[in-house]
C-alpha positions as a Markdown table, in Angstrom:
| # | Residue | x | y | z |
|---|---|---|---|---|
| 1 | Met | -26.3 | -45.0 | 117.7 |
| 2 | Asp | -26.8 | -42.9 | 114.6 |
| 3 | Arg | -28.8 | -44.5 | 111.8 |
| 4 | Met | -26.6 | -46.6 | 109.5 |
| 5 | Ser | -27.2 | -48.2 | 106.2 |
| 6 | Ile | -26.0 | -51.9 | 106.2 |
| 7 | Ala | -25.8 | -54.4 | 103.4 |
| 8 | Met | -26.0 | -58.2 | 104.0 |
| 9 | Val | -24.4 | -60.1 | 101.1 |
| 10 | Gly | -23.6 | -63.7 | 100.2 |
| 11 | Thr | -26.6 | -65.7 | 101.3 |
| 12 | Arg | -29.8 | -67.0 | 99.7 |
| 13 | Gly | -31.6 | -64.1 | 101.4 |
| 14 | Val | -34.9 | -63.8 | 103.3 |
| 15 | Pro | -37.5 | -65.0 | 104.2 |
| 16 | Ala | -35.2 | -67.6 | 105.8 |
| 17 | Arg | -36.1 | -71.0 | 104.1 |
| 18 | Tyr | -32.7 | -72.7 | 103.9 |
| 19 | Gly | -30.0 | -72.6 | 106.4 |
| 20 | Gly | -28.1 | -71.0 | 109.2 |
| 21 | Phe | -26.9 | -68.0 | 107.3 |
| 22 | Glu | -30.4 | -67.1 | 106.1 |
| 23 | Thr | -31.7 | -67.5 | 109.6 |
| 24 | Ala | -29.0 | -65.2 | 110.9 |
| 25 | Val | -29.7 | -62.6 | 108.3 |
| 26 | Glu | -33.4 | -62.6 | 109.1 |
| 27 | Glu | -33.0 | -62.5 | 112.9 |
| 28 | Ile | -30.2 | -59.9 | 112.9 |
| 29 | Gly | -31.6 | -57.8 | 110.1 |
| 30 | Arg | -35.1 | -57.4 | 111.6 |
| 31 | Arg | -33.6 | -56.3 | 114.9 |
| 32 | Leu | -31.2 | -53.8 | 113.2 |
| 33 | Val | -34.3 | -52.3 | 111.5 |
| 34 | Asp | -36.1 | -52.1 | 114.8 |
| 35 | Arg | -33.1 | -50.2 | 116.2 |
| 36 | Gly | -33.6 | -47.6 | 113.4 |
| 37 | His | -31.1 | -48.8 | 110.8 |
| 38 | Arg | -31.5 | -49.3 | 107.1 |
| 39 | Val | -30.8 | -52.9 | 106.1 |
| 40 | Val | -30.4 | -54.1 | 102.5 |
| 41 | Val | -30.4 | -57.9 | 102.0 |
| 42 | Tyr | -29.3 | -59.4 | 98.7 |
| 43 | Cys | -31.4 | -62.5 | 97.7 |
| 44 | Arg | -31.2 | -65.1 | 95.1 |
| 45 | Thr | -34.1 | -65.4 | 92.7 |
| 46 | Val | -35.9 | -68.7 | 92.7 |
| 47 | Pro | -35.6 | -70.5 | 89.4 |
| 48 | Gly | -38.9 | -71.4 | 87.8 |
| 49 | Ser | -41.0 | -69.3 | 90.1 |
| 50 | Asp | -43.9 | -67.2 | 88.7 |
| 51 | Glu | -44.3 | -65.3 | 91.9 |
| 52 | Gln | -43.2 | -61.7 | 92.2 |
| 53 | Pro | -40.5 | -61.7 | 94.9 |
| 54 | Pro | -41.2 | -59.3 | 97.7 |
| 55 | Ala | -39.4 | -55.9 | 97.9 |
| 56 | Glu | -39.4 | -55.9 | 101.7 |
| 57 | His | -39.4 | -58.3 | 104.5 |
| 58 | Leu | -39.7 | -57.4 | 108.2 |
| 59 | Gly | -38.5 | -53.9 | 107.4 |
| 60 | Met | -35.5 | -55.1 | 105.4 |
| 61 | Glu | -35.1 | -53.9 | 101.8 |
| 62 | Leu | -34.6 | -56.8 | 99.4 |
| 63 | Val | -32.6 | -56.9 | 96.2 |
| 64 | His | -33.2 | -60.0 | 94.1 |
| 65 | Leu | -30.5 | -61.2 | 91.7 |
| 66 | Pro | -29.9 | -64.5 | 89.8 |
| 67 | Ala | -27.2 | -67.1 | 90.3 |
| 68 | Ala | -25.5 | -69.7 | 88.2 |
| 69 | Arg | -27.3 | -73.0 | 88.7 |
| 70 | Arg | -24.2 | -75.0 | 89.3 |
| 71 | Arg | -23.2 | -75.9 | 92.9 |
| 72 | Ser | -19.6 | -74.8 | 92.4 |
| 73 | Leu | -20.6 | -71.4 | 91.0 |
| 74 | Glu | -23.9 | -70.6 | 92.6 |
| 75 | Thr | -22.6 | -68.7 | 95.7 |
| 76 | Leu | -19.8 | -66.7 | 94.0 |
| 77 | Ser | -21.8 | -65.8 | 90.9 |
| 78 | His | -24.7 | -64.4 | 92.9 |
| 79 | Thr | -22.3 | -62.5 | 95.2 |
| 80 | Ala | -20.5 | -61.0 | 92.2 |
| 81 | Leu | -23.8 | -59.5 | 90.9 |
| 82 | Ser | -24.6 | -58.4 | 94.4 |
| 83 | Val | -21.3 | -56.6 | 94.9 |
| 84 | Arg | -21.7 | -54.9 | 91.4 |
| 85 | His | -25.1 | -53.6 | 92.5 |
| 86 | Leu | -23.8 | -52.6 | 96.0 |
| 87 | Val | -20.9 | -50.4 | 94.7 |
| 88 | Thr | -23.4 | -48.4 | 92.7 |
| 89 | His | -26.0 | -48.3 | 95.5 |
| 90 | Arg | -23.7 | -47.7 | 98.4 |
| 91 | Thr | -24.3 | -48.5 | 102.0 |
| 92 | Asp | -22.3 | -47.4 | 105.0 |
| 93 | Ala | -21.0 | -50.9 | 105.8 |
| 94 | Ala | -21.4 | -54.5 | 104.5 |
| 95 | Phe | -21.5 | -57.9 | 106.1 |
| 96 | Val | -20.4 | -60.6 | 103.7 |
| 97 | Phe | -21.4 | -64.2 | 104.7 |
| 98 | Asn | -19.2 | -67.1 | 103.7 |
| 99 | Ala | -15.4 | -67.0 | 103.1 |
| 100 | Ala | -16.0 | -68.4 | 99.6 |
| 101 | Asn | -16.9 | -64.9 | 98.6 |
| 102 | Ser | -13.6 | -63.4 | 99.6 |
| 103 | Pro | -12.2 | -62.9 | 96.1 |
| 104 | Leu | -14.8 | -60.2 | 95.7 |
| 105 | Leu | -13.7 | -58.2 | 98.8 |
| 106 | Pro | -11.2 | -56.0 | 96.9 |
| 107 | Val | -14.1 | -54.5 | 94.9 |
| 108 | Leu | -15.8 | -53.4 | 98.1 |
| 109 | Arg | -12.5 | -52.1 | 99.5 |
| 110 | Ala | -11.8 | -50.1 | 96.3 |
| 111 | Ala | -15.3 | -48.6 | 96.7 |
| 112 | Arg | -14.4 | -47.7 | 100.3 |
| 113 | Ile | -17.2 | -49.8 | 101.7 |
| 114 | Pro | -16.0 | -51.3 | 105.0 |
| 115 | Val | -16.7 | -55.0 | 105.3 |
| 116 | Ala | -16.8 | -57.7 | 107.8 |
| 117 | Thr | -16.8 | -61.3 | 106.6 |
| 118 | His | -18.6 | -64.1 | 108.5 |
| 119 | Val | -16.3 | -66.9 | 107.8 |
| 120 | Asp | -18.6 | -69.8 | 108.8 |
| 121 | Gly | -17.1 | -73.2 | 109.5 |
| 122 | Leu | -14.3 | -75.4 | 108.0 |
| 123 | Glu | -16.0 | -75.6 | 104.6 |
| 124 | Trp | -12.9 | -77.2 | 103.0 |
| 125 | Lys | -13.4 | -80.3 | 105.1 |
| 126 | Arg | -16.8 | -81.1 | 103.6 |
| 127 | Ala | -16.8 | -84.3 | 101.5 |
| 128 | Lys | -19.0 | -82.8 | 98.8 |
| 129 | Trp | -16.1 | -80.7 | 97.5 |
| 130 | Gly | -13.5 | -82.4 | 95.3 |
| 131 | Gly | -9.8 | -81.5 | 95.5 |
| 132 | Thr | -10.2 | -78.3 | 93.5 |
| 133 | Gly | -13.1 | -77.1 | 95.7 |
| 134 | Arg | -11.2 | -77.8 | 98.9 |
| 135 | Arg | -8.2 | -76.0 | 97.7 |
| 136 | Tyr | -10.4 | -73.1 | 96.7 |
| 137 | Tyr | -11.9 | -72.8 | 100.2 |
| 138 | Arg | -8.5 | -72.9 | 101.8 |
| 139 | Val | -7.3 | -70.1 | 99.6 |
| 140 | Ala | -10.6 | -68.2 | 100.2 |
| 141 | Glu | -10.0 | -68.3 | 103.9 |
| 142 | Ser | -6.6 | -66.8 | 103.5 |
| 143 | Leu | -8.0 | -64.0 | 101.3 |
| 144 | Ala | -10.8 | -63.3 | 103.8 |
| 145 | Val | -8.1 | -62.9 | 106.5 |
| 146 | Arg | -6.1 | -60.5 | 104.2 |
| 147 | Trp | -8.9 | -58.4 | 102.7 |
| 148 | Ser | -11.6 | -58.2 | 105.3 |
| 149 | Asp | -11.7 | -55.2 | 107.7 |
| 150 | Ala | -13.0 | -57.6 | 110.4 |
| 151 | Leu | -13.8 | -61.3 | 110.6 |
| 152 | Ile | -16.9 | -62.8 | 112.3 |
| 153 | Ala | -16.7 | -66.3 | 113.9 |
| 154 | Asp | -19.9 | -68.0 | 115.2 |
| 155 | Ala | -18.1 | -70.4 | 117.5 |
| 156 | Gln | -15.1 | -70.2 | 119.8 |
| 157 | Gly | -13.7 | -73.2 | 117.9 |
| 158 | Ile | -13.7 | -71.2 | 114.7 |
| 159 | Ala | -12.2 | -68.2 | 116.4 |
| 160 | Asp | -9.4 | -70.4 | 117.8 |
| 161 | Tyr | -8.9 | -71.9 | 114.3 |
| 162 | Tyr | -8.3 | -68.4 | 112.8 |
| 163 | Thr | -6.0 | -67.5 | 115.6 |
| 164 | Asp | -4.0 | -70.7 | 115.3 |
| 165 | Ala | -3.9 | -70.9 | 111.5 |
| 166 | Phe | -3.5 | -67.2 | 110.6 |
| 167 | Ser | -2.9 | -65.2 | 113.8 |
| 168 | Ala | -6.0 | -63.3 | 112.8 |
| 169 | Pro | -8.4 | -61.7 | 115.3 |
| 170 | Thr | -12.1 | -62.4 | 115.0 |
| 171 | Val | -15.3 | -61.0 | 116.5 |
| 172 | Leu | -17.2 | -63.9 | 118.2 |
| 173 | Leu | -20.9 | -63.5 | 117.4 |
| 174 | Thr | -22.9 | -66.7 | 117.7 |
| 175 | Tyr | -26.5 | -67.5 | 116.7 |
| 176 | Gly | -29.6 | -67.3 | 118.8 |
| 177 | Ala | -31.5 | -70.4 | 120.1 |
| 178 | Pro | -35.3 | -70.1 | 120.1 |
| 179 | Ile | -37.0 | -71.3 | 123.3 |
| 180 | Ile | -39.7 | -73.7 | 122.0 |
| 181 | Glu | -42.9 | -75.0 | 123.6 |
| 182 | Pro | -44.4 | -76.7 | 120.6 |
| 183 | Gly | -47.0 | -79.0 | 122.0 |
| 184 | Thr | -47.5 | -82.6 | 120.8 |
| 185 | Gly | -50.5 | -82.5 | 118.5 |
| 186 | Lys | -48.7 | -83.5 | 115.3 |
| 187 | Leu | -46.7 | -86.5 | 116.5 |
| 188 | Gly | -49.7 | -88.7 | 116.2 |
| 189 | Glu | -49.8 | -88.1 | 112.4 |
| 190 | Leu | -46.5 | -90.1 | 112.3 |
| 191 | Gly | -47.6 | -92.7 | 114.9 |
| 192 | Leu | -45.1 | -91.3 | 117.4 |
| 193 | Glu | -45.5 | -90.7 | 121.2 |
| 194 | Pro | -43.5 | -88.2 | 123.4 |
| 195 | Gly | -40.2 | -89.8 | 124.5 |
| 196 | Gly | -40.9 | -92.8 | 122.2 |
| 197 | Tyr | -38.3 | -92.3 | 119.6 |
| 198 | His | -34.7 | -91.2 | 118.9 |
| 199 | Leu | -34.1 | -88.4 | 116.4 |
| 200 | Val | -31.6 | -87.3 | 113.7 |
| 201 | Val | -32.1 | -84.1 | 111.7 |
| 202 | Ala | -29.4 | -83.4 | 109.1 |
| 203 | Arg | -28.5 | -83.0 | 105.5 |
| 204 | Phe | -27.1 | -86.3 | 104.2 |
| 205 | Glu | -23.4 | -85.4 | 104.0 |
| 206 | Pro | -20.5 | -87.4 | 105.3 |
| 207 | Glu | -19.3 | -84.8 | 107.8 |
| 208 | Asn | -22.8 | -84.9 | 109.4 |
| 209 | His | -22.2 | -88.6 | 110.2 |
| 210 | Val | -25.7 | -89.8 | 109.6 |
| 211 | Asp | -24.3 | -93.1 | 108.4 |
| 212 | Leu | -22.3 | -93.5 | 111.6 |
| 213 | Ile | -25.4 | -92.8 | 113.7 |
| 214 | Val | -27.6 | -95.3 | 111.8 |
| 215 | Gln | -24.9 | -97.9 | 111.9 |
| 216 | Gly | -24.5 | -97.4 | 115.7 |
| 217 | Tyr | -28.2 | -97.5 | 116.2 |
| 218 | Arg | -28.5 | -100.8 | 114.3 |
| 219 | Arg | -25.8 | -102.3 | 116.6 |
| 220 | Ser | -27.8 | -101.3 | 119.6 |
| 221 | Glu | -30.7 | -103.2 | 121.2 |
| 222 | Ala | -32.8 | -100.0 | 121.3 |
| 223 | Thr | -36.6 | -100.6 | 121.7 |
| 224 | Arg | -37.6 | -97.2 | 120.4 |
| 225 | Pro | -37.4 | -96.3 | 116.7 |
| 226 | Leu | -34.8 | -94.0 | 115.2 |
| 227 | Val | -36.5 | -91.2 | 113.2 |
| 228 | Val | -34.3 | -89.6 | 110.5 |
| 229 | Val | -35.2 | -86.2 | 109.0 |
| 230 | Gly | -33.3 | -84.8 | 106.1 |
| 231 | Ser | -31.9 | -85.6 | 102.6 |
| 232 | Ala | -29.4 | -84.2 | 100.2 |
| 233 | Pro | -29.8 | -83.1 | 96.6 |
| 234 | Tyr | -26.2 | -83.9 | 95.5 |
| 235 | Ala | -25.5 | -87.1 | 97.6 |
| 236 | Asp | -27.3 | -90.0 | 96.0 |
| 237 | Glu | -24.6 | -92.5 | 96.8 |
| 238 | Tyr | -24.3 | -91.4 | 100.4 |
| 239 | Thr | -28.1 | -91.5 | 100.8 |
| 240 | Lys | -28.1 | -95.1 | 99.5 |
| 241 | Arg | -25.4 | -96.0 | 102.0 |
| 242 | Val | -27.4 | -94.5 | 104.9 |
| 243 | His | -30.5 | -96.4 | 103.9 |
| 244 | Ser | -28.5 | -99.7 | 103.4 |
| 245 | Leu | -27.2 | -99.5 | 107.0 |
| 246 | Ala | -30.7 | -99.2 | 108.5 |
| 247 | Asp | -32.9 | -102.0 | 109.9 |
| 248 | Asp | -36.7 | -102.0 | 110.2 |
| 249 | Arg | -36.5 | -99.9 | 113.4 |
| 250 | Val | -35.3 | -96.9 | 111.4 |
| 251 | Arg | -37.9 | -94.5 | 109.8 |
| 252 | Phe | -36.8 | -92.0 | 107.1 |
| 253 | Leu | -39.0 | -89.0 | 106.8 |
| 254 | Gly | -37.1 | -87.1 | 104.2 |
| 255 | Gly | -37.3 | -83.3 | 104.4 |
| 256 | Val | -39.8 | -81.8 | 106.7 |
| 257 | Trp | -41.5 | -78.6 | 105.6 |
| 258 | Asp | -43.7 | -78.2 | 108.6 |
| 259 | Gln | -41.7 | -76.2 | 111.3 |
| 260 | Glu | -44.2 | -77.0 | 114.0 |
| 261 | Leu | -43.9 | -80.7 | 113.4 |
| 262 | Leu | -40.1 | -80.4 | 113.3 |
| 263 | Asp | -40.1 | -78.6 | 116.6 |
| 264 | Gln | -42.3 | -81.2 | 118.2 |
| 265 | Leu | -39.9 | -83.9 | 116.9 |
| 266 | Tyr | -37.0 | -82.1 | 118.7 |
| 267 | Ala | -38.9 | -81.5 | 121.9 |
| 268 | His | -40.2 | -84.9 | 122.5 |
| 269 | Ser | -37.4 | -87.2 | 121.3 |
| 270 | Ala | -35.8 | -89.6 | 123.8 |
| 271 | Thr | -32.5 | -88.2 | 122.5 |
| 272 | Tyr | -31.6 | -86.0 | 119.6 |
| 273 | Leu | -28.4 | -87.4 | 117.8 |
| 274 | His | -26.4 | -84.6 | 116.3 |
| 275 | Gly | -23.5 | -85.7 | 114.0 |
| 276 | His | -22.3 | -82.3 | 112.5 |
| 277 | Ser | -18.6 | -81.8 | 112.8 |
| 278 | Val | -17.3 | -78.9 | 110.7 |
| 279 | Gly | -19.8 | -76.1 | 110.6 |
| 280 | Gly | -19.2 | -74.1 | 113.7 |
| 281 | Thr | -22.3 | -73.3 | 115.8 |
| 282 | Asn | -25.1 | -75.2 | 114.2 |
| 283 | Pro | -28.7 | -73.8 | 114.1 |
| 284 | Ser | -30.3 | -77.3 | 114.2 |
| 285 | Leu | -28.4 | -78.0 | 117.5 |
| 286 | Leu | -29.5 | -74.7 | 118.9 |
| 287 | Arg | -33.1 | -75.3 | 118.0 |
| 288 | Ala | -32.8 | -78.8 | 119.7 |
| 289 | Ile | -31.5 | -77.4 | 123.0 |
| 290 | Gly | -34.1 | -74.6 | 122.8 |
| 291 | Ala | -36.8 | -77.3 | 122.6 |
| 292 | Gly | -35.3 | -79.1 | 125.6 |
| 293 | Ala | -34.0 | -82.1 | 123.8 |
| 294 | Ala | -31.5 | -84.4 | 125.4 |
| 295 | Val | -28.6 | -84.3 | 123.0 |
| 296 | Thr | -26.1 | -87.0 | 122.0 |
| 297 | Ala | -23.6 | -85.2 | 119.8 |
| 298 | Phe | -20.5 | -86.0 | 117.7 |
| 299 | Asp | -17.5 | -85.2 | 119.9 |
| 300 | Cys | -15.9 | -82.0 | 118.5 |
| 301 | Ser | -15.2 | -78.6 | 119.9 |
| 302 | Phe | -18.2 | -76.9 | 118.2 |
| 303 | Asn | -20.7 | -79.3 | 119.7 |
| 304 | Arg | -19.1 | -79.4 | 123.2 |
| 305 | Glu | -19.2 | -75.6 | 123.2 |
| 306 | Val | -23.0 | -75.7 | 122.8 |
| 307 | Val | -24.0 | -78.9 | 124.7 |
| 308 | Ala | -21.5 | -78.5 | 127.6 |
| 309 | Asp | -22.7 | -80.6 | 130.5 |
| 310 | Ala | -26.2 | -81.2 | 129.1 |
| 311 | Gly | -25.7 | -84.3 | 127.0 |
| 312 | Arg | -23.7 | -87.2 | 125.8 |
| 313 | Phe | -21.0 | -87.5 | 123.0 |
| 314 | Phe | -19.9 | -90.1 | 120.5 |
| 315 | Arg | -17.2 | -90.7 | 117.8 |
| 316 | Thr | -17.8 | -94.3 | 116.7 |
| 317 | Pro | -20.8 | -96.5 | 116.0 |
| 318 | Glu | -20.0 | -98.3 | 119.3 |
| 319 | Asp | -20.3 | -95.0 | 121.1 |
| 320 | Val | -23.7 | -94.4 | 119.5 |
| 321 | Ala | -25.0 | -97.9 | 120.5 |
| 322 | Arg | -23.7 | -97.4 | 124.1 |
| 323 | Glu | -25.2 | -93.9 | 124.5 |
| 324 | Ile | -28.6 | -94.9 | 123.1 |
| 325 | Ala | -28.7 | -97.8 | 125.5 |
| 326 | Gly | -27.9 | -95.3 | 128.3 |
| 327 | Val | -30.7 | -93.0 | 127.3 |
| 328 | Glu | -33.3 | -95.9 | 127.3 |
| 329 | Ala | -31.9 | -97.3 | 130.6 |
| 330 | Asp | -31.9 | -93.9 | 132.4 |
| 331 | Pro | -34.8 | -91.7 | 131.2 |
| 332 | Ala | -34.5 | -89.6 | 134.4 |
| 333 | Arg | -31.0 | -88.4 | 133.3 |
| 334 | Ala | -32.2 | -87.7 | 129.8 |
| 335 | Ala | -35.0 | -85.5 | 131.3 |
| 336 | Arg | -32.4 | -83.6 | 133.4 |
| 337 | Asp | -30.2 | -83.2 | 130.3 |
| 338 | Gly | -33.1 | -81.7 | 128.4 |
| 339 | Arg | -33.9 | -79.2 | 131.2 |
| 340 | Arg | -30.2 | -78.2 | 131.4 |
| 341 | Ala | -30.1 | -77.8 | 127.6 |
| 342 | Arg | -33.0 | -75.4 | 127.7 |
| 343 | Glu | -31.1 | -73.4 | 130.4 |
| 344 | Leu | -28.0 | -73.2 | 128.1 |
| 345 | Ala | -30.2 | -72.2 | 125.2 |
| 346 | Arg | -31.1 | -69.0 | 127.0 |
| 347 | Gly | -27.5 | -67.9 | 126.7 |
| 348 | Tyr | -27.9 | -67.8 | 122.9 |
| 349 | Asp | -30.0 | -64.7 | 122.6 |
| 350 | Trp | -30.7 | -63.1 | 119.2 |
| 351 | Asp | -31.1 | -59.6 | 120.8 |
| 352 | Gln | -27.6 | -59.8 | 122.1 |
| 353 | Val | -26.3 | -61.2 | 118.8 |
| 354 | Ala | -27.9 | -58.3 | 116.9 |
| 355 | Ala | -26.5 | -55.8 | 119.4 |
| 356 | Gly | -23.0 | -57.3 | 118.6 |
| 357 | Tyr | -23.6 | -56.8 | 114.9 |
| 358 | Glu | -24.8 | -53.2 | 115.5 |
| 359 | Glu | -21.6 | -52.5 | 117.5 |
| 360 | Leu | -19.4 | -54.0 | 114.8 |
| 361 | Ala | -21.2 | -52.0 | 112.1 |
| 362 | Gly | -20.5 | -48.9 | 114.1 |
| 363 | Asp | -16.9 | -49.8 | 114.3 |
| 364 | Leu | -16.8 | -50.4 | 110.5 |
| 365 | Val | -18.5 | -47.1 | 109.7 |
| 366 | Ala | -16.1 | -45.2 | 112.1 |
| 367 | Arg | -13.2 | -47.2 | 110.7 |
| 368 | Arg | -12.2 | -48.5 | 114.1 |
| 369 | Phe | -10.2 | -51.5 | 112.9 |
| 370 | Pro | -6.6 | -52.2 | 112.2 |
| 371 | Arg | -5.4 | -50.8 | 109.0 |
| 372 | Arg | -2.8 | -53.5 | 108.6 |
| 373 | Arg | -4.3 | -57.0 | 108.2 |
| 374 | Pro | -2.6 | -60.3 | 108.8 |
| 375 | Ser | -0.8 | -61.8 | 105.8 |
| 376 | Gly | -3.2 | -64.7 | 105.3 |
| 377 | Arg | -0.3 | -67.1 | 105.4 |
| 378 | Arg | -1.5 | -70.4 | 106.9 |
| 379 | Arg | 0.1 | -72.5 | 109.6 |
| 380 | Pro | -0.7 | -76.2 | 110.3 |
| 381 | Thr | -3.4 | -76.8 | 112.9 |
| 382 | Asp | -5.3 | -79.7 | 114.4 |
| 383 | Ala | -8.1 | -78.9 | 111.9 |
| 384 | Asp | -5.8 | -80.3 | 109.2 |
| 385 | Leu | -6.3 | -83.8 | 110.7 |
| 386 | Pro | -8.9 | -86.0 | 108.9 |
| 387 | Leu | -12.4 | -86.0 | 110.3 |
| 388 | Gly | -12.7 | -88.4 | 113.2 |
| 389 | Ala | -9.0 | -88.4 | 113.9 |
| 390 | Pro | -8.0 | -88.0 | 117.5 |
| 391 | Val | -6.5 | -84.7 | 118.6 |
| 392 | Pro | -4.8 | -84.0 | 121.9 |
| 393 | Glu | -7.9 | -82.7 | 123.7 |
| 394 | Val | -10.2 | -85.6 | 122.6 |
| 395 | Ala | -9.1 | -89.2 | 122.5 |
| 396 | Ala | -11.1 | -91.3 | 120.1 |
| 397 | Ala | -12.5 | -94.6 | 121.2 |
| 398 | Pro | -10.9 | -97.7 | 119.5 |
| 399 | Ala | -12.5 | -98.4 | 116.1 |
| 400 | Ala | -14.2 | -101.7 | 115.5 |
| 401 | Ala | -14.4 | -103.6 | 112.3 |
| 402 | Pro | -17.2 | -102.2 | 110.2 |
| 403 | Ala | -20.4 | -104.2 | 110.0 |
| 404 | Ala | -21.2 | -105.8 | 106.7 |
| 405 | Val | -23.3 | -103.5 | 104.5 |
| 406 | Pro | -26.3 | -105.2 | 102.9 |
| 407 | Ala | -27.0 | -104.5 | 99.3 |
| 408 | Gln | -29.2 | -101.5 | 98.5 |
| 409 | Pro | -32.7 | -102.7 | 97.4 |
| 410 | Asp | -34.0 | -101.5 | 94.0 |
| 411 | Thr | -37.2 | -100.2 | 95.7 |
| 412 | Pro | -37.4 | -98.1 | 98.9 |
| 413 | Pro | -37.7 | -100.1 | 102.1 |
| 414 | Asp | -40.9 | -100.2 | 103.9 |
| 415 | Asn | -39.6 | -97.9 | 106.7 |
| 416 | Val | -39.3 | -95.0 | 104.3 |
| 417 | Val | -42.2 | -92.6 | 105.1 |
| 418 | His | -43.1 | -90.1 | 102.3 |
| 419 | Leu | -44.5 | -87.0 | 103.9 |
| 420 | Pro | -47.0 | -84.9 | 101.8 |
| 421 | Thr | -45.3 | -82.1 | 99.9 |
| 422 | Pro | -46.8 | -78.6 | 99.7 |
| 423 | Val | -49.7 | -78.3 | 97.4 |
| 424 | Ala | -48.4 | -75.1 | 95.7 |
| 425 | Ser | -45.7 | -75.5 | 93.1 |
| 426 | Pro | -42.1 | -74.9 | 94.4 |
| 427 | Gly | -41.4 | -71.2 | 94.6 |
| 428 | Trp | -40.4 | -68.4 | 97.0 |
| 429 | Gln | -42.3 | -69.8 | 100.0 |
| 430 | Gln | -41.4 | -73.5 | 99.4 |
| 431 | Tyr | -37.9 | -74.0 | 100.7 |
| 432 | Pro | -37.9 | -76.8 | 103.2 |
| 433 | Ala | -37.4 | -76.3 | 106.9 |
| 434 | Ala | -33.7 | -76.1 | 107.7 |
| 435 | Gln | -32.3 | -79.6 | 107.9 |
| 436 | Gln | -28.8 | -78.3 | 108.5 |
């Protein structure tokens, strides 16, 4: 394929230190460079950093621009600056990540830069957004459908949603799953042994169901501790709730900066409990199956697509308690699930993903896409049901009365373990490992 110039817009940029979009940009961009293409990645400057940001990373050209430091404005403000720069420093095609950036697509279209939008998951279902934020994301989805030359979905469930809601075609391009053999050397630093603990890795947000998992674990008679990795900068009340639901068998590690330690935690857990429900294909889940973890996942289409026949599923605290008991009672099955998970992980290959992006970029440059886009008018779908509500394909287990929630102590409980933070001051290299 002839050499193309490709822009990647709408993420925090690379090196990947934050989440799934950034990991995708790094893994795809480096491979496109290896295939002979020019890749320009727009990155957010790090506030308060005295370090000179790099101009290049793994062959990708980096453009660093600021962003408004408010959660509701950060993404769109940075993308607006990126688009302004891009229209005066043209590339042959652009990949825009996050449907939230769709109001800026007409600028690229006016500049005749063909664009594909990676629409991500059902962002409007996230509890962190208020009514205005949720309405904005629903409108943004419609605008992405109307104004993108192509849409990228990272999960079949997302592709189905855009078909059902908008009659809009998508290109299905998932993420890659690293195959991990991390060793065991760092578990001892936490007093853990292989197979001797259950694991949660997640940002503390309601749609990731960390509270449901902790509540279910407390109701179980598990003999192995539950290790919880993750936190949330904007969710103090939710974090307090999660801590208040725990008993002394639960250990909170906070954010983990050490990727090797995180990989060892995945690989040697008795089960990895994955509560994410709205974000499409989740990089944390892919990393877990690549490490051979036996997965117990929240029962939704995105997770079933990845886990398939290699794990267990839950929707209620009672389900969590039951499945944890099953793991401890039948370690042989858990081991089989872990081996099967690693087999499935091999189907998520970054080389194949990058080849798909290269082919799509070629289609954009050659303008092989429909000139007439769907209207963006939305139809009701199962996605409009509240989180946890049963849908025809999945029947929810009967809900039990919630357990009493003890008062939150004024001081952190003894089971909160504070890991050492990096010695250097926070800066370009100090984003935490991705607790998605």
